[in-house]
C-alpha positions as protocol buffer text, in pm:
chain_id: "A"
residue {
  index: 1
  type: MET
  ca { x: 1395 y: 6851 z: 4329 }
}
residue {
  index: 2
  type: THR
  ca { x: 1087 y: 6636 z: 4466 }
}
residue {
  index: 3
  type: VAL
  ca { x: 1057 y: 6590 z: 4809 }
}
residue {
  index: 4
  type: ARG
  ca { x: 1042 y: 6264 z: 4942 }
}
residue {
  index: 5
  type: PRO
  ca { x: 719 y: 6281 z: 5239 }
}
residue {
  index: 6
  type: ASP
  ca { x: 885 y: 6198 z: 5591 }
}
residue {
  index: 7
  type: ASN
  ca { x: 645 y: 5894 z: 5660 }
}
residue {
  index: 8
  type: ARG
  ca { x: 846 y: 5823 z: 5992 }
}
residue {
  index: 9
  type: LEU
  ca { x: 537 y: 5878 z: 6247 }
}
residue {
  index: 10
  type: ALA
  ca { x: 359 y: 5718 z: 6076 }
}
residue {
  index: 11
  type: ASP
  ca { x: 501 y: 5364 z: 6064 }
}
residue {
  index: 12
  type: ALA
  ca { x: 563 y: 5478 z: 6533 }
}
residue {
  index: 13
  type: PRO
  ca { x: 386 y: 5817 z: 6630 }
}
residue {
  index: 14
  type: MET
  ca { x: 494 y: 5955 z: 6948 }
}
residue {
  index: 15
  type: GLN
  ca { x: 377 y: 5948 z: 7219 }
}
residue {
  index: 16
  type: PRO
  ca { x: 242 y: 6124 z: 7525 }
}
residue {
  index: 17
  type: VAL
  ca { x: 437 y: 6073 z: 7833 }
}
residue {
  index: 18
  type: GLU
  ca { x: 368 y: 6316 z: 8134 }
}
residue {
  index: 19
  type: CYS
  ca { x: 598 y: 6440 z: 8364 }
}
residue {
  index: 20
  type: ARG
  ca { x: 552 y: 6320 z: 8697 }
}
residue {
  index: 21
  type: THR
  ca { x: 733 y: 6631 z: 8914 }
}
residue {
  index: 22
  type: CYS
  ca { x: 439 y: 6900 z: 8713 }
}
residue {
  index: 23
  type: GLY
  ca { x: 228 y: 6740 z: 8543 }
}
residue {
  index: 24
  type: ALA
  ca { x: 356 y: 6806 z: 8224 }
}
residue {
  index: 25
  type: ARG
  ca { x: 209 y: 6634 z: 7858 }
}
residue {
  index: 26
  type: VAL
  ca { x: 483 y: 6581 z: 7647 }
}
residue {
  index: 27
  type: LEU
  ca { x: 536 y: 6395 z: 7307 }
}
residue {
  index: 28
  type: VAL
  ca { x: 830 y: 6154 z: 7260 }
}
residue {
  index: 29
  type: ARG
  ca { x: 952 y: 5908 z: 6958 }
}
residue {
  index: 30
  type: LYS
  ca { x: 1279 y: 5715 z: 7142 }
}
residue {
  index: 31
  type: SER
  ca { x: 1462 y: 5656 z: 6759 }
}
residue {
  index: 32
  type: SER
  ca { x: 1718 y: 5470 z: 6967 }
}
residue {
  index: 33
  type: TRP
  ca { x: 1929 y: 5467 z: 7288 }
}
residue {
  index: 34
  type: GLU
  ca { x: 2089 y: 5769 z: 7178 }
}
residue {
  index: 35
  type: GLN
  ca { x: 1854 y: 6004 z: 7036 }
}
residue {
  index: 36
  type: THR
  ca { x: 1480 y: 6150 z: 7143 }
}
residue {
  index: 37
  type: SER
  ca { x: 1258 y: 6308 z: 6970 }
}
residue {
  index: 38
  type: VAL
  ca { x: 1011 y: 6519 z: 7223 }
}
residue {
  index: 39
  type: GLN
  ca { x: 741 y: 6795 z: 7131 }
}
residue {
  index: 40
  type: TRP
  ca { x: 617 y: 7079 z: 7364 }
}
residue {
  index: 41
  type: ASP
  ca { x: 272 y: 7246 z: 7339 }
}
residue {
  index: 42
  type: ALA
  ca { x: 166 y: 7550 z: 7499 }
}
residue {
  index: 43
  type: ALA
  ca { x: 27 y: 7376 z: 7808 }
}
residue {
  index: 44
  type: ALA
  ca { x: 321 y: 7123 z: 7840 }
}
residue {
  index: 45
  type: ALA
  ca { x: 567 y: 7435 z: 7813 }
}
residue {
  index: 46
  type: ALA
  ca { x: 316 y: 7652 z: 8118 }
}
residue {
  index: 47
  type: ARG
  ca { x: 285 y: 7361 z: 8338 }
}
residue {
  index: 48
  type: CYS
  ca { x: 740 y: 7284 z: 8357 }
}
residue {
  index: 49
  type: GLU
  ca { x: 859 y: 7407 z: 8708 }
}
residue {
  index: 50
  type: GLU
  ca { x: 1230 y: 7413 z: 8549 }
}
residue {
  index: 51
  type: ARG
  ca { x: 1112 y: 7598 z: 8123 }
}
residue {
  index: 52
  type: ARG
  ca { x: 908 y: 7833 z: 8388 }
}
residue {
  index: 53
  type: ALA
  ca { x: 1249 y: 7883 z: 8595 }
}
residue {
  index: 54
  type: ALA
  ca { x: 1431 y: 7989 z: 8256 }
}
residue {
  index: 55
  type: ALA
  ca { x: 1166 y: 8200 z: 8198 }
}
residue {
  index: 56
  type: ARG
  ca { x: 1239 y: 8408 z: 8533 }
}
residue {
  index: 57
  type: ALA
  ca { x: 1628 y: 8345 z: 8452 }
}
residue {
  index: 58
  type: GLY
  ca { x: 1597 y: 8587 z: 8089 }
}
residue {
  index: 59
  type: ASP
  ca { x: 1685 y: 8212 z: 7956 }
}
residue {
  index: 60
  type: THR
  ca { x: 1598 y: 8187 z: 7581 }
}
residue {
  index: 61
  type: PHE
  ca { x: 1691 y: 7842 z: 7508 }
}
residue {
  index: 62
  type: LEU
  ca { x: 1607 y: 7482 z: 7770 }
}
residue {
  index: 63
  type: ARG
  ca { x: 1842 y: 7224 z: 7658 }
}
residue {
  index: 64
  type: GLY
  ca { x: 1619 y: 7022 z: 7844 }
}
residue {
  index: 65
  type: CYS
  ca { x: 1385 y: 6929 z: 8159 }
}
residue {
  index: 66
  type: THR
  ca { x: 1523 y: 6689 z: 8383 }
}
residue {
  index: 67
  type: ASN
  ca { x: 1236 y: 6574 z: 8513 }
}
residue {
  index: 68
  type: VAL
  ca { x: 1054 y: 6496 z: 8172 }
}
residue {
  index: 69
  type: ARG
  ca { x: 1448 y: 6333 z: 8051 }
}
residue {
  index: 70
  type: ASP
  ca { x: 1356 y: 6131 z: 8397 }
}
residue {
  index: 71
  type: ALA
  ca { x: 963 y: 5994 z: 8315 }
}
residue {
  index: 72
  type: ILE
  ca { x: 1113 y: 5900 z: 7945 }
}
residue {
  index: 73
  type: GLU
  ca { x: 1361 y: 5704 z: 8102 }
}
residue {
  index: 74
  type: SER
  ca { x: 1062 y: 5548 z: 8336 }
}
residue {
  index: 75
  type: ALA
  ca { x: 877 y: 5547 z: 8065 }
}
residue {
  index: 76
  type: VAL
  ca { x: 1100 y: 5351 z: 7840 }
}
residue {
  index: 77
  type: SER
  ca { x: 1194 y: 5092 z: 8137 }
}
residue {
  index: 78
  type: ARG
  ca { x: 874 y: 5033 z: 8213 }
}
residue {
  index: 79
  type: GLY
  ca { x: 824 y: 4858 z: 7884 }
}
residue {
  index: 80
  type: ASP
  ca { x: 532 y: 5217 z: 7796 }
}
residue {
  index: 81
  type: LEU
  ca { x: 752 y: 5364 z: 7549 }
}
residue {
  index: 82
  type: ARG
  ca { x: 992 y: 5159 z: 7309 }
}
residue {
  index: 83
  type: VAL
  ca { x: 1318 y: 5210 z: 7160 }
}
residue {
  index: 84
  type: LEU
  ca { x: 1279 y: 5230 z: 6740 }
}
residue {
  index: 85
  type: SER
  ca { x: 1600 y: 5064 z: 6714 }
}
residue {
  index: 86
  type: ASP
  ca { x: 1528 y: 4741 z: 6926 }
}
residue {
  index: 87
  type: THR
  ca { x: 1306 y: 4686 z: 6732 }
}
């Protein structure tokens, strides 16, 4: 069986978005209004206040950061991050 390469990121690469609260910088790709991909690197994870609080509480899985989600929504509103399904 041949695995087809995933070229989506070549056509629409992830874009940096910075949290306005802690300064964590993540990479984001907004495929549609319902679907958002977010990549955290070690530096962003270490800066994120919600991630640190979750780790202190013993949570091993964080569903997301509300401050980063707000920063993504703001980037979309400003036109800095496009929703690919709209193009």
